C-alpha beads as a LAMMPS data file, in Angstrom:
LAMMPS data file: protein, C-alpha beads

404 atoms
403 bonds

1 atom types
1 bond types

-500.0 500.0 xlo xhi
-500.0 500.0 ylo yhi
-500.0 500.0 zlo zhi

Masses

1 110.0

Atoms # bond

1 1 1 -360.486 333.048 102.208
2 1 1 -361.145 334.363 98.471
3 1 1 -363.599 331.158 97.764
4 1 1 -365.547 331.242 100.190
5 1 1 -366.124 335.167 100.150
6 1 1 -366.777 334.349 96.512
7 1 1 -369.294 332.013 96.988
8 1 1 -370.890 334.487 99.944
9 1 1 -371.315 337.366 97.048
10 1 1 -373.168 335.630 95.012
11 1 1 -375.182 333.809 97.386
12 1 1 -375.806 337.863 98.083
13 1 1 -376.592 338.371 94.415
14 1 1 -378.803 335.575 93.819
15 1 1 -380.866 336.863 96.930
16 1 1 -381.123 340.428 95.891
17 1 1 -382.015 339.463 92.137
18 1 1 -384.897 337.215 93.926
19 1 1 -385.961 340.232 96.111
20 1 1 -386.057 342.756 92.868
21 1 1 -388.269 340.478 90.638
22 1 1 -391.193 339.771 93.399
23 1 1 -391.296 343.122 94.729
24 1 1 -388.890 345.773 93.580
25 1 1 -389.916 346.670 90.203
26 1 1 -390.189 350.294 90.626
27 1 1 -387.061 352.858 90.057
28 1 1 -384.948 353.533 91.988
29 1 1 -385.796 357.243 94.408
30 1 1 -383.991 360.241 94.262
31 1 1 -384.507 363.670 95.123
32 1 1 -385.187 365.205 91.986
33 1 1 -387.559 363.318 91.177
34 1 1 -389.645 365.440 89.735
35 1 1 -391.662 364.261 86.931
36 1 1 -392.089 367.343 84.734
37 1 1 -391.125 371.276 84.522
38 1 1 -392.865 373.738 83.507
39 1 1 -393.328 373.964 80.079
40 1 1 -392.036 370.566 79.515
41 1 1 -393.190 368.008 78.239
42 1 1 -394.926 365.077 81.109
43 1 1 -395.005 361.635 80.427
44 1 1 -398.246 358.924 81.423
45 1 1 -397.382 355.195 80.908
46 1 1 -400.353 353.225 80.163
47 1 1 -401.033 349.665 80.799
48 1 1 -403.860 347.944 79.239
49 1 1 -404.641 344.550 77.726
50 1 1 -404.773 344.907 73.714
51 1 1 -404.361 341.177 72.860
52 1 1 -405.382 339.620 76.116
53 1 1 -409.139 337.875 77.339
54 1 1 -410.084 341.282 77.857
55 1 1 -408.751 343.064 74.646
56 1 1 -412.905 343.834 73.614
57 1 1 -413.588 345.745 76.125
58 1 1 -409.753 346.379 77.050
59 1 1 -408.346 347.870 73.562
60 1 1 -411.742 350.774 73.095
61 1 1 -411.518 351.994 76.944
62 1 1 -407.185 352.600 75.129
63 1 1 -408.830 354.295 72.875
64 1 1 -410.593 356.444 74.955
65 1 1 -407.729 357.406 77.238
66 1 1 -405.618 358.491 74.207
67 1 1 -408.756 360.256 72.711
68 1 1 -408.930 362.114 76.279
69 1 1 -404.957 363.108 76.426
70 1 1 -405.453 364.285 72.607
71 1 1 -408.275 366.962 73.766
72 1 1 -405.942 367.837 76.980
73 1 1 -403.101 368.973 74.544
74 1 1 -405.462 370.216 72.016
75 1 1 -407.005 373.177 74.625
76 1 1 -403.945 373.737 76.280
77 1 1 -402.248 370.999 77.900
78 1 1 -400.979 371.282 81.647
79 1 1 -401.066 375.106 82.228
80 1 1 -399.016 374.618 78.729
81 1 1 -397.149 371.177 79.019
82 1 1 -398.373 368.627 76.825
83 1 1 -399.017 364.795 77.940
84 1 1 -396.801 362.275 75.930
85 1 1 -398.803 359.000 76.746
86 1 1 -397.410 355.605 76.162
87 1 1 -399.832 352.399 75.836
88 1 1 -398.617 349.149 76.262
89 1 1 -400.056 346.042 75.894
90 1 1 -399.907 344.075 78.737
91 1 1 -401.990 341.010 77.243
92 1 1 -403.530 340.772 81.077
93 1 1 -400.986 338.909 82.121
94 1 1 -399.460 340.130 85.558
95 1 1 -395.075 339.814 85.043
96 1 1 -396.052 341.347 81.393
97 1 1 -397.760 344.389 83.350
98 1 1 -394.681 344.404 85.862
99 1 1 -392.495 344.583 83.141
100 1 1 -394.109 347.673 81.577
101 1 1 -394.222 348.825 84.947
102 1 1 -390.978 348.741 85.748
103 1 1 -389.677 350.946 82.521
104 1 1 -392.188 352.996 83.269
105 1 1 -390.604 353.771 86.733
106 1 1 -386.792 354.117 85.830
107 1 1 -388.230 356.290 83.067
108 1 1 -390.104 358.532 85.639
109 1 1 -393.159 358.976 84.846
110 1 1 -395.905 361.384 86.162
111 1 1 -398.508 359.058 86.738
112 1 1 -400.000 355.735 84.924
113 1 1 -403.185 354.958 82.980
114 1 1 -404.015 351.196 84.036
115 1 1 -406.352 348.843 83.235
116 1 1 -407.531 344.762 84.891
117 1 1 -407.748 344.134 88.907
118 1 1 -405.219 341.228 88.187
119 1 1 -402.329 343.580 86.647
120 1 1 -403.209 346.500 88.889
121 1 1 -403.137 345.031 92.586
122 1 1 -399.538 343.485 91.692
123 1 1 -398.474 346.785 91.389
124 1 1 -400.443 348.474 93.862
125 1 1 -397.141 347.910 96.520
126 1 1 -394.670 349.180 93.726
127 1 1 -397.011 352.214 92.970
128 1 1 -396.886 353.058 96.564
129 1 1 -393.385 352.418 97.138
130 1 1 -392.439 354.193 93.671
131 1 1 -394.509 357.583 94.638
132 1 1 -396.552 356.949 91.265
133 1 1 -400.672 357.693 90.893
134 1 1 -402.145 355.075 88.895
135 1 1 -405.171 354.865 87.585
136 1 1 -407.218 352.098 86.504
137 1 1 -409.953 350.878 84.622
138 1 1 -410.377 347.837 87.500
139 1 1 -412.941 349.241 89.747
140 1 1 -411.819 346.395 92.750
141 1 1 -413.213 347.928 95.866
142 1 1 -409.515 347.058 97.470
143 1 1 -408.253 349.760 95.747
144 1 1 -409.798 352.284 97.486
145 1 1 -408.599 352.289 100.867
146 1 1 -405.940 354.790 100.823
147 1 1 -404.343 352.733 103.604
148 1 1 -403.618 349.553 101.696
149 1 1 -403.642 351.216 98.095
150 1 1 -402.481 355.006 98.619
151 1 1 -401.231 355.741 95.150
152 1 1 -404.300 354.126 93.373
153 1 1 -407.424 355.703 91.673
154 1 1 -410.146 355.427 89.223
155 1 1 -413.274 357.183 87.983
156 1 1 -415.805 354.684 87.994
157 1 1 -417.900 353.851 91.399
158 1 1 -415.734 350.442 92.695
159 1 1 -417.379 347.113 91.725
160 1 1 -418.781 345.973 94.986
161 1 1 -421.174 349.528 94.990
162 1 1 -421.838 349.131 91.236
163 1 1 -423.670 345.590 91.996
164 1 1 -424.953 347.461 95.685
165 1 1 -426.714 349.736 93.520
166 1 1 -428.424 347.481 90.557
167 1 1 -429.636 345.387 93.715
168 1 1 -431.135 348.379 95.510
169 1 1 -432.409 349.089 91.818
170 1 1 -434.260 345.786 91.452
171 1 1 -435.348 345.527 95.397
172 1 1 -437.230 348.989 95.307
173 1 1 -439.099 347.677 91.993
174 1 1 -439.957 344.474 93.203
175 1 1 -443.747 344.654 93.699
176 1 1 -444.200 340.886 94.580
177 1 1 -444.714 339.834 98.568
178 1 1 -442.137 336.648 98.266
179 1 1 -438.707 337.510 98.339
180 1 1 -437.085 338.220 95.097
181 1 1 -434.342 335.183 94.014
182 1 1 -431.220 335.674 92.728
183 1 1 -428.182 333.101 91.002
184 1 1 -424.559 334.731 90.634
185 1 1 -422.608 333.708 87.170
186 1 1 -419.059 334.800 87.334
187 1 1 -415.323 334.381 85.678
188 1 1 -412.996 333.026 88.041
189 1 1 -410.565 336.119 87.603
190 1 1 -409.214 338.719 90.282
191 1 1 -412.543 340.907 89.040
192 1 1 -414.595 338.643 88.632
193 1 1 -414.992 337.218 91.860
194 1 1 -414.146 340.622 93.642
195 1 1 -417.731 342.193 93.888
196 1 1 -418.937 338.845 95.256
197 1 1 -418.872 338.940 98.772
198 1 1 -420.365 342.324 99.122
199 1 1 -423.041 341.087 96.681
200 1 1 -424.259 338.323 98.694
201 1 1 -424.185 340.062 101.762
202 1 1 -425.735 343.194 100.569
203 1 1 -428.788 340.899 99.231
204 1 1 -429.722 339.652 101.701
205 1 1 -430.093 342.667 103.599
206 1 1 -431.952 343.506 100.800
207 1 1 -434.675 340.279 101.333
208 1 1 -433.290 338.765 98.109
209 1 1 -432.886 334.959 98.170
210 1 1 -429.848 333.260 96.554
211 1 1 -430.314 330.243 94.665
212 1 1 -427.199 329.805 93.026
213 1 1 -423.914 330.514 91.635
214 1 1 -421.043 329.185 89.398
215 1 1 -418.208 330.528 87.361
216 1 1 -418.357 330.570 83.796
217 1 1 -414.684 331.297 81.733
218 1 1 -414.059 334.676 79.698
219 1 1 -413.795 332.637 77.185
220 1 1 -416.204 330.171 77.325
221 1 1 -417.923 328.759 74.034
222 1 1 -420.936 327.014 76.137
223 1 1 -422.259 327.805 79.340
224 1 1 -425.161 325.649 79.080
225 1 1 -423.301 323.225 82.144
226 1 1 -423.818 325.993 84.891
227 1 1 -427.372 326.888 83.556
228 1 1 -429.382 324.034 83.719
229 1 1 -429.038 324.195 87.486
230 1 1 -430.733 327.416 87.769
231 1 1 -433.297 326.760 85.607
232 1 1 -435.159 324.503 88.198
233 1 1 -434.166 326.993 90.489
234 1 1 -436.123 329.696 88.791
235 1 1 -433.850 332.572 89.353
236 1 1 -435.375 336.547 89.081
237 1 1 -432.466 338.151 88.565
238 1 1 -429.385 336.684 87.633
239 1 1 -425.556 338.748 88.258
240 1 1 -423.537 338.495 84.955
241 1 1 -419.764 339.252 86.257
242 1 1 -417.827 338.853 82.830
243 1 1 -417.121 340.612 79.587
244 1 1 -419.495 340.550 76.596
245 1 1 -418.060 337.420 74.462
246 1 1 -419.272 335.037 77.790
247 1 1 -421.946 337.219 78.538
248 1 1 -423.392 336.883 75.268
249 1 1 -422.818 333.628 75.557
250 1 1 -424.735 332.376 78.825
251 1 1 -427.256 335.166 77.405
252 1 1 -427.980 333.164 74.068
253 1 1 -427.653 329.495 75.852
254 1 1 -430.477 330.893 78.342
255 1 1 -432.815 331.619 75.721
256 1 1 -431.705 328.383 74.064
257 1 1 -433.174 325.923 77.037
258 1 1 -435.855 328.399 78.639
259 1 1 -434.441 330.036 81.410
260 1 1 -436.247 332.915 81.939
261 1 1 -434.523 335.634 84.167
262 1 1 -433.443 339.506 84.582
263 1 1 -430.271 339.491 83.456
264 1 1 -428.185 342.639 85.004
265 1 1 -424.608 342.450 83.873
266 1 1 -421.362 344.407 85.251
267 1 1 -419.693 347.062 83.762
268 1 1 -418.172 345.252 80.885
269 1 1 -420.762 342.776 80.602
270 1 1 -422.850 345.312 78.373
271 1 1 -421.888 347.500 75.204
272 1 1 -422.176 347.882 71.458
273 1 1 -421.022 344.881 70.692
274 1 1 -423.021 342.833 72.977
275 1 1 -426.285 343.686 70.927
276 1 1 -424.102 342.218 67.831
277 1 1 -422.892 338.868 69.644
278 1 1 -425.998 337.893 71.900
279 1 1 -429.102 339.602 68.774
280 1 1 -431.745 339.163 70.182
281 1 1 -430.821 337.282 73.564
282 1 1 -429.796 340.390 75.045
283 1 1 -433.127 342.017 74.774
284 1 1 -434.027 343.509 78.099
285 1 1 -431.021 342.813 80.106
286 1 1 -430.127 345.635 81.968
287 1 1 -426.016 347.079 81.949
288 1 1 -423.933 348.703 84.786
289 1 1 -422.231 351.902 83.147
290 1 1 -419.956 354.719 84.270
291 1 1 -420.009 356.534 81.538
292 1 1 -422.735 357.646 79.230
293 1 1 -423.303 355.736 75.485
294 1 1 -422.098 357.169 73.132
295 1 1 -424.359 360.355 71.601
296 1 1 -425.753 360.522 74.513
297 1 1 -427.098 364.412 74.981
298 1 1 -424.673 365.173 77.620
299 1 1 -422.318 368.388 77.964
300 1 1 -419.041 366.139 76.855
301 1 1 -420.285 364.142 74.246
302 1 1 -419.798 366.703 71.207
303 1 1 -415.556 367.329 72.842
304 1 1 -415.919 363.010 72.655
305 1 1 -417.213 362.944 69.025
306 1 1 -415.043 365.009 67.568
307 1 1 -412.309 363.275 68.909
308 1 1 -413.458 360.242 67.537
309 1 1 -414.159 362.295 64.263
310 1 1 -417.927 361.051 64.628
311 1 1 -417.379 357.254 64.297
312 1 1 -419.495 355.580 67.019
313 1 1 -417.230 354.162 69.512
314 1 1 -417.996 351.835 72.729
315 1 1 -419.504 353.278 76.027
316 1 1 -415.549 351.516 77.280
317 1 1 -414.139 354.376 74.830
318 1 1 -415.884 357.125 76.665
319 1 1 -414.931 355.745 79.851
320 1 1 -411.294 355.987 79.408
321 1 1 -411.667 359.361 78.126
322 1 1 -413.488 360.472 81.352
323 1 1 -410.765 358.417 82.520
324 1 1 -408.109 360.603 81.191
325 1 1 -409.940 363.668 82.158
326 1 1 -409.700 363.115 85.970
327 1 1 -406.099 362.849 85.402
328 1 1 -405.584 365.960 83.752
329 1 1 -407.613 367.812 86.603
330 1 1 -405.126 366.380 89.193
331 1 1 -402.421 367.579 86.904
332 1 1 -403.514 370.841 86.889
333 1 1 -403.909 371.157 90.412
334 1 1 -400.822 370.073 91.195
335 1 1 -398.714 371.692 88.435
336 1 1 -401.004 375.305 89.469
337 1 1 -398.610 374.462 92.926
338 1 1 -395.367 373.784 91.816
339 1 1 -393.129 370.973 90.238
340 1 1 -395.403 367.496 89.461
341 1 1 -394.285 365.345 91.692
342 1 1 -396.027 361.548 92.713
343 1 1 -396.610 363.320 95.905
344 1 1 -398.177 366.523 94.536
345 1 1 -400.494 365.073 92.356
346 1 1 -401.819 362.324 94.830
347 1 1 -402.409 365.499 97.138
348 1 1 -403.827 367.390 94.472
349 1 1 -406.528 364.594 93.391
350 1 1 -406.888 363.952 96.581
351 1 1 -408.399 367.880 96.956
352 1 1 -410.786 367.239 94.321
353 1 1 -414.135 368.010 94.776
354 1 1 -417.350 367.348 92.695
355 1 1 -414.790 367.490 89.380
356 1 1 -417.721 367.315 86.511
357 1 1 -416.303 365.636 83.768
358 1 1 -418.656 367.476 81.254
359 1 1 -421.661 364.934 82.293
360 1 1 -419.967 361.928 80.800
361 1 1 -419.518 360.561 84.382
362 1 1 -420.877 361.498 88.039
363 1 1 -418.886 363.812 89.569
364 1 1 -415.906 362.800 91.302
365 1 1 -414.649 363.082 94.406
366 1 1 -411.075 361.910 96.624
367 1 1 -410.469 362.632 99.630
368 1 1 -407.041 361.529 101.799
369 1 1 -408.865 359.024 103.079
370 1 1 -411.002 357.903 101.042
371 1 1 -410.536 357.247 97.045
372 1 1 -414.358 356.139 96.016
373 1 1 -414.848 358.442 93.442
374 1 1 -418.477 357.799 93.677
375 1 1 -421.084 356.569 94.782
376 1 1 -423.421 357.082 91.803
377 1 1 -423.926 354.332 89.213
378 1 1 -425.834 354.198 85.825
379 1 1 -428.712 351.775 84.881
380 1 1 -428.895 350.832 81.104
381 1 1 -431.164 348.641 79.526
382 1 1 -431.135 347.214 76.524
383 1 1 -434.152 347.970 74.633
384 1 1 -434.957 347.379 70.637
385 1 1 -430.863 346.727 70.401
386 1 1 -429.986 349.866 72.284
387 1 1 -428.302 350.665 75.431
388 1 1 -431.202 353.189 77.074
389 1 1 -430.449 355.264 79.777
390 1 1 -432.532 353.779 82.932
391 1 1 -431.575 355.287 86.066
392 1 1 -429.099 356.744 88.375
393 1 1 -428.988 354.943 91.555
394 1 1 -427.133 356.293 94.290
395 1 1 -425.584 355.207 97.327
396 1 1 -424.572 356.690 101.172
397 1 1 -421.095 356.685 101.360
398 1 1 -420.465 353.978 103.937
399 1 1 -417.674 353.813 106.329
400 1 1 -417.423 350.244 106.550
401 1 1 -417.982 349.988 102.560
402 1 1 -414.608 351.217 102.157
403 1 1 -412.353 348.886 100.619
404 1 1 -415.340 346.059 100.565

Bonds

1 1 1 2
2 1 2 3
3 1 3 4
4 1 4 5
5 1 5 6
6 1 6 7
7 1 7 8
8 1 8 9
9 1 9 10
10 1 10 11
11 1 11 12
12 1 12 13
13 1 13 14
14 1 14 15
15 1 15 16
16 1 16 17
17 1 17 18
18 1 18 19
19 1 19 20
20 1 20 21
21 1 21 22
22 1 22 23
23 1 23 24
24 1 24 25
25 1 25 26
26 1 26 27
27 1 27 28
28 1 28 29
29 1 29 30
30 1 30 31
31 1 31 32
32 1 32 33
33 1 33 34
34 1 34 35
35 1 35 36
36 1 36 37
37 1 37 38
38 1 38 39
39 1 39 40
40 1 40 41
41 1 41 42
42 1 42 43
43 1 43 44
44 1 44 45
45 1 45 46
46 1 46 47
47 1 47 48
48 1 48 49
49 1 49 50
50 1 50 51
51 1 51 52
52 1 52 53
53 1 53 54
54 1 54 55
55 1 55 56
56 1 56 57
57 1 57 58
58 1 58 59
59 1 59 60
60 1 60 61
61 1 61 62
62 1 62 63
63 1 63 64
64 1 64 65
65 1 65 66
66 1 66 67
67 1 67 68
68 1 68 69
69 1 69 70
70 1 70 71
71 1 71 72
72 1 72 73
73 1 73 74
74 1 74 75
75 1 75 76
76 1 76 77
77 1 77 78
78 1 78 79
79 1 79 80
80 1 80 81
81 1 81 82
82 1 82 83
83 1 83 84
84 1 84 85
85 1 85 86
86 1 86 87
87 1 87 88
88 1 88 89
89 1 89 90
90 1 90 91
91 1 91 92
92 1 92 93
93 1 93 94
94 1 94 95
95 1 95 96
96 1 96 97
97 1 97 98
98 1 98 99
99 1 99 100
100 1 100 101
101 1 101 102
102 1 102 103
103 1 103 104
104 1 104 105
105 1 105 106
106 1 106 107
107 1 107 108
108 1 108 109
109 1 109 110
110 1 110 111
111 1 111 112
112 1 112 113
113 1 113 114
114 1 114 115
115 1 115 116
116 1 116 117
117 1 117 118
118 1 118 119
119 1 119 120
120 1 120 121
121 1 121 122
122 1 122 123
123 1 123 124
124 1 124 125
125 1 125 126
126 1 126 127
127 1 127 128
128 1 128 129
129 1 129 130
130 1 130 131
131 1 131 132
132 1 132 133
133 1 133 134
134 1 134 135
135 1 135 136
136 1 136 137
137 1 137 138
138 1 138 139
139 1 139 140
140 1 140 141
141 1 141 142
142 1 142 143
143 1 143 144
144 1 144 145
145 1 145 146
146 1 146 147
147 1 147 148
148 1 148 149
149 1 149 150
150 1 150 151
151 1 151 152
152 1 152 153
153 1 153 154
154 1 154 155
155 1 155 156
156 1 156 157
157 1 157 158
158 1 158 159
159 1 159 160
160 1 160 161
161 1 161 162
162 1 162 163
163 1 163 164
164 1 164 165
165 1 165 166
166 1 166 167
167 1 167 168
168 1 168 169
169 1 169 170
170 1 170 171
171 1 171 172
172 1 172 173
173 1 173 174
174 1 174 175
175 1 175 176
176 1 176 177
177 1 177 178
178 1 178 179
179 1 179 180
180 1 180 181
181 1 181 182
182 1 182 183
183 1 183 184
184 1 184 185
185 1 185 186
186 1 186 187
187 1 187 188
188 1 188 189
189 1 189 190
190 1 190 191
191 1 191 192
192 1 192 193
193 1 193 194
194 1 194 195
195 1 195 196
196 1 196 197
197 1 197 198
198 1 198 199
199 1 199 200
200 1 200 201
201 1 201 202
202 1 202 203
203 1 203 204
204 1 204 205
205 1 205 206
206 1 206 207
207 1 207 208
208 1 208 209
209 1 209 210
210 1 210 211
211 1 211 212
212 1 212 213
213 1 213 214
214 1 214 215
215 1 215 216
216 1 216 217
217 1 217 218
218 1 218 219
219 1 219 220
220 1 220 221
221 1 221 222
222 1 222 223
223 1 223 224
224 1 224 225
225 1 225 226
226 1 226 227
227 1 227 228
228 1 228 229
229 1 229 230
230 1 230 231
231 1 231 232
232 1 232 233
233 1 233 234
234 1 234 235
235 1 235 236
236 1 236 237
237 1 237 238
238 1 238 239
239 1 239 240
240 1 240 241
241 1 241 242
242 1 242 243
243 1 243 244
244 1 244 245
245 1 245 246
246 1 246 247
247 1 247 248
248 1 248 249
249 1 249 250
250 1 250 251
251 1 251 252
252 1 252 253
253 1 253 254
254 1 254 255
255 1 255 256
256 1 256 257
257 1 257 258
258 1 258 259
259 1 259 260
260 1 260 261
261 1 261 262
262 1 262 263
263 1 263 264
264 1 264 265
265 1 265 266
266 1 266 267
267 1 267 268
268 1 268 269
269 1 269 270
270 1 270 271
271 1 271 272
272 1 272 273
273 1 273 274
274 1 274 275
275 1 275 276
276 1 276 277
277 1 277 278
278 1 278 279
279 1 279 280
280 1 280 281
281 1 281 282
282 1 282 283
283 1 283 284
284 1 284 285
285 1 285 286
286 1 286 287
287 1 287 288
288 1 288 289
289 1 289 290
290 1 290 291
291 1 291 292
292 1 292 293
293 1 293 294
294 1 294 295
295 1 295 296
296 1 296 297
297 1 297 298
298 1 298 299
299 1 299 300
300 1 300 301
301 1 301 302
302 1 302 303
303 1 303 304
304 1 304 305
305 1 305 306
306 1 306 307
307 1 307 308
308 1 308 309
309 1 309 310
310 1 310 311
311 1 311 312
312 1 312 313
313 1 313 314
314 1 314 315
315 1 315 316
316 1 316 317
317 1 317 318
318 1 318 319
319 1 319 320
320 1 320 321
321 1 321 322
322 1 322 323
323 1 323 324
324 1 324 325
325 1 325 326
326 1 326 327
327 1 327 328
328 1 328 329
329 1 329 330
330 1 330 331
331 1 331 332
332 1 332 333
333 1 333 334
334 1 334 335
335 1 335 336
336 1 336 337
337 1 337 338
338 1 338 339
339 1 339 340
340 1 340 341
341 1 341 342
342 1 342 343
343 1 343 344
344 1 344 345
345 1 345 346
346 1 346 347
347 1 347 348
348 1 348 349
349 1 349 350
350 1 350 351
351 1 351 352
352 1 352 353
353 1 353 354
354 1 354 355
355 1 355 356
356 1 356 357
357 1 357 358
358 1 358 359
359 1 359 360
360 1 360 361
361 1 361 362
362 1 362 363
363 1 363 364
364 1 364 365
365 1 365 366
366 1 366 367
367 1 367 368
368 1 368 369
369 1 369 370
370 1 370 371
371 1 371 372
372 1 372 373
373 1 373 374
374 1 374 375
375 1 375 376
376 1 376 377
377 1 377 378
378 1 378 379
379 1 379 380
380 1 380 381
381 1 381 382
382 1 382 383
383 1 383 384
384 1 384 385
385 1 385 386
386 1 386 387
387 1 387 388
388 1 388 389
389 1 389 390
390 1 390 391
391 1 391 392
392 1 392 393
393 1 393 394
394 1 394 395
395 1 395 396
396 1 396 397
397 1 397 398
398 1 398 399
399 1 399 400
400 1 400 401
401 1 401 402
402 1 402 403
403 1 403 404
């Protein structure tokens, strides 16, 4: 009997361990879960790629988040309480991200500043279970539906809204009688794949003809294999859904083989480094953005420049700054009503209406039934080696687009 009981207990332990490894990476839920008390520090976790395949944009984004926290602290904090930000490197690796998250959940951080789509989507259920508001730099539309991602927030229009806005802009300015032709290039990663169904559907709705698509790895050093089949199809527009290194490869190889098209890059695909990497091959390319370019004449740029000691920063830095400002506003609203807890911060964020991040990004609103922060997208064009603002394109907040 003793041996049978021991065997049974051993099996139960194994089962429990497996459950914890797969889905229970959060901390224990307790009644005394207040994340901060009046006058105390407010602990915020950070899970960002600082060394992995997207670190070229992740690192400046993280610096922007840090600068945002420092700015809030320098201007009175959250009702007198200071933000203590702990940014950890997930190297764009889901398991590493899960491990960092478990640590933060056990430490009972008030909220988390996350980053990539793969890690963020893997942690969505954990954040909901542990009631930890989770901001991210993943703008996957899946994360905007509170029914499936109740504790997820971000400050940019989602990836699907972004590409729809770009398509709308091009179609509005299309002058020929024939249908414009478009092709899609993107990495085989969750964030690269995320907007493609919406892009194709909306392109068809607007009257585009899709003439091809292919995947280009984030670490690609050559893209001629994917580009040569497109050359004969003569697309008018090509969507690039990678980060700056792979975008530079695509643009340079397109020029090399004589593929002429108007390129539209996603929010991670064009920045100040792209101009250095691609040279004149990126001239004329359009970029979707959700924050001002460093030095742009908007009210909040003075604060950004002061926090960066007037050292030019990438647009990703500005976006990280905005993300921290919006989180700070949610913390402030929640703290004004009582102790900071996950649910109180969530409720405060869901009551945030037309919050203006000092003109650095479109106004931000969250609803209890809709976490899309904005339906507005900035379009920039690389002209004379600089990111130049072109237009702000806004879309209707269609219910059927929520989460897609």
